[in-house]
N, C-alpha and C positions, 0 to 999 in steps of 0.2 A: 849242379852246380851252380852256381845266377852268376852274372856279367855287373858291375853297381854303372857302365854303364857302358852306351850301344853307340857308334861315329856311324853318318853314314854323309859319304860325298858324291853328292848328284848333280851334276851340269855345276862346279862352282858355287856349288853353295852345302854350308854346313851344317846336318841337323844334329844336334846332343842328343839322346834320351833318356833319363830315368826310366831302370828295364828293371829298377829293384822288385821285387814282390810282394811288399808286406801288405800292400793297400790295394794291388791289383790291380793299376790304373799305369799307365809310362804317361811321363810331362815328355814334351819336345821343347827348343828353344833351338830357333830360329837363325843363325850367322852366317849374310851372306862374307864373302870370301873375297871377292875383288866390289868395286866398284861397277856404279848402273853401267853398264856399255850405252844402252840405248833409251828414251821416253818415248812414249806413244802421249796421242793429245786426248783429251778426259772426255773428247767425245770420240774415240776410235771407235770403231764396230757404229754403224748407224744403217738408216734406212731409210727408203722411198716407199711414198705414193704417188703411184704411177698415174702421168696426167692423163688417160687414158678415163679416168673413173669424169674426170665434168667432163668427157665425152658429150653429156648430158647431164648440166651441175647440178640437179635435183638428186643424181644420186651425192656429192660432196656433203648433204646432208648425215647422210650415214657416220662422219666422221662429229659429231652431237652425240655420238653413241659413248655415254655412262664405265661401261664396261670394255668395251676401246680404247677409251682416252686410262681407264685404272690397270687396267694390261700393259697399255704402249708407258705405261712411267715406269713399270717395272725394268726398261731398257736406258732408261734416264743414266747419268746425259749424253747424247745424243743429237748427231745430227736429223734432220727431217728433209731429205732432197724432196721437192715435187717437180717429178718432171719426165726426162720419155722422150719416146720418139713421138706424141702427143701436141709437148710441150711447143711445139714450132708449128703448131695449128688451133695455137688459144689469141682469143685475141678479148683483149680486159673491156669493156662501156661498161661506164661509168652508172650511167645512165638510164641504160637497162631495166625492165623491174624482176624481184629475186621471183625465183617456181612457187607454185603456191606449197611443195613441201616446205622449203627456206622461210615461209615465211609461214607458217602452225609453227616450225620451231624460235623462229623470233620473236615473234608473238607470245610462247611463253615465257621463252627467257624477260619478258618485261615485264609479262601479270608474277612473276614470282620473286620474290627475296630473296637476299640472301650474294655468295660469290658466284658469279659466272662460270667457274670450274665447274659447280657442284651440279649443276641444272644436267638437264636431259632430254635425251632426242625424241620425243613421244610413242610407246610402244605400238600405236594402229600406224605411223606413221610410216616406225623403222618395219611394220610386215610389212606395206603397200609398196616400201621398197624394195624388203626383199623376195616377196614375188612377183615384181617386175624385172630385175636385175638379168634372170637367165638368159630372156632374148636381147637384153643390151648387150650380154657379154659378148652372143652370138655376133652383134654389128661391129664391136669393136675386135674379133676373129678375123671375121672377116676384112676389115679396113686392115690390119696387119699382114694378110695372106695375100691378102692381092695387091696389097702398099700403094694401097688408093687411099690417102685421109682429107676428110675435108675439115674448116676448120671454124671451128665452134668460138660461143662468147659467152664469157665468164661476168659474170657481174661485180661488182662490190661485198655483194652475201657472199661470196665465191672465196674471195681472197680471206672475211671475215674468220670463214667456215674452216680454214685453214693455221689462219693463225691461233685461234683458238685452239684448234685441235693441239697442235704443235706449242703453242707455252702451257696449255694446264697439263700437258705430258710430263714437262721439265725437256724439252726439247727447242734446239733451235734454225727456225726455218730457213732454209735456203731456195731461193722461190727462180725458176730456170723461166726467159722468159724469149719469146719466137725468134729465132734468126733469124729464120724465111720470112721477114718483110723488109722489101729493098726497095734502096729507090737505085737503081740500076745499075753497078756491084753494089752499092756501097748501100749496109745496112742501116734501115729507117727506125729511127729510134723512137718514132711519134707519139705510140704505144704504150712502148715499153713509160714513158716520161708520162706519162696519162695513168699508167699504176706506182711509179714512185711517188706521186702525188699526193697520190690516198691512200699510200702506207706511209707516207710522213705524215702526212692527215691528223690518222692517226696510233701517233707514235708505233710505228709497229718495228724492232728491233728483228733486223732479217739479213740474210744476205742471199747473193744472187750468181747465175750460170747467164749465157747466155747460148740457145743452142742444145741441139743432144746427134750426138753422130754425126759432126757436119762429113765425113769420111760416105754417110750414105745418104747425101741430101740430094745427091742429080735422080740416085733411085726412089726416092721417097717422092720429089715433088717436080724433077726434071730442071731443078735449081742447080748450078755449078760454084761451090764455094772455097778459094783454094786459099791454106795456112796464112801465108801471105794475107790478105787481106782478110781474114776472121781476123785477125790478129791486127789492123788497123779497127778492123768494130770492136774488139775490145777497147782499144782505147779509146774510142767512143764512148763505149758505156761508159768509161770509171771516170772520164772528163764529166759525164751526165750525175754520175751519182754524185760526184766534187761539189755540185755545186750546194747540194742539202747536207746539211753541220750534221743531222744521224744519221748518211751514211756516208761519205768521205770513207770513213776508214773500214766501211764495215767489206766483209770478206764478199772478193771475188774469185769464183772456182773455173777452171775450165783445162781444156777446151771440150771436153767428155766425148772424146773416141773414143773409138773398138777398138777389138780386138789389136793389140799392137804389132798388125802384121806390116808391111811396107808398105803401104799405101796409105795406113795409115802412122808408120811414121813419119814419112816425108809430110804430110801433113803440119804432123806435130812441133813437124824440127822447123817448119820454115812457121808458123805457129808462133814459133818462141823468139823466133828474129824481129816480129814486130809487136807484139803483144806478151811477151814475158814478162816486161818489169810488171806486169800493171793483174795479177792471177799470183792472191795468194799460197794456192795451192795448184797443180798439175794433176787435172782430173783421164781418167780413160777411162774401160770400161772389157774384165777378162769375162768372159763365161764357162763356168767350170763344164756344161754340158749341155744336150740338146734338148731344151727344151719338150721338144717334138718324138724324140727316142729313152731320151730318160728311166732310168727304172731306177728303184726303192734301191736300191745297193749302189747307183752310183753317187747317192748322199749318205754313206758312212765309205767309203771309199776313200782308203789314204794314196792311191793313186792320184786320185783324183784331183786332189784337196793341190797336191802339193805338184802340179800344174802354173799353180801361179805365183810360185818365188821365182823361175824364169825368167815367165813376162813381164814382172817384174826388174828383174834386170835391164832384159830391154830397155821397156822405160825410163832407167836411166843411166845409160847410156847415152839415149838419144837428149834428156836431159841433159 
């Protein structure tokens, strides 16, 4: 005995299936029983290029890889955040010369016709960078382990490579600015202005952050910034961006606090009092696992994945 139709109700979605055996196929029709409960940003599920890549700016040339851009394009649309701990130790110098690797990359692009997005990092340069990377990785891990970070200077080429990678991959770049540049107790915007001036000159369409995990500034740098002052710093950044026609309505995200424990909750709460009106979205970090002790099983554990939900509720209560 065969039924002519099958009905399945799952999570308020009705599936109607033609189950007749004549043609050996099943045709499914999907009908939503209720209106949309909520919607997500088209760029939901995004990614970060950690600013530690620029600890030695020549390695940013990795982003010139055509293979890497092709793979990343499959993740679009999405945001590409350039940030992390090292973003608070980066200085922009528009007059500094490019690295040798960056020079080779841009010289190749200049000598080739066609779309800039179709060009790629020369194989010999990529091979050299790959062979040198393990030693650079050890230096990055050493900084992280000891919580002692040195300032690094990035150039116009660093910014160009980042933006080219994001733009050619169909991603929207969010650039994390250095919040530890202080003048007394206040954020000093002079270096950020140099960067924003350059991006404006290049007609780059991007969004901004200021600082990474301010709840741990003292541990990483010996500088303490409370949430109330950080909010005022965001107001200063917002006022600066408002002076540029291209950036007066650009995205501004923050404060990028760590796990929403008591200290981070208090910082976020006081930040919102002074800077809440300047940002497009509240940002904070959730760590599912400890990277030093994680196992393969942790990455597919439903219990581990479920730890995000209660922390979202905690942040929403603060907001």
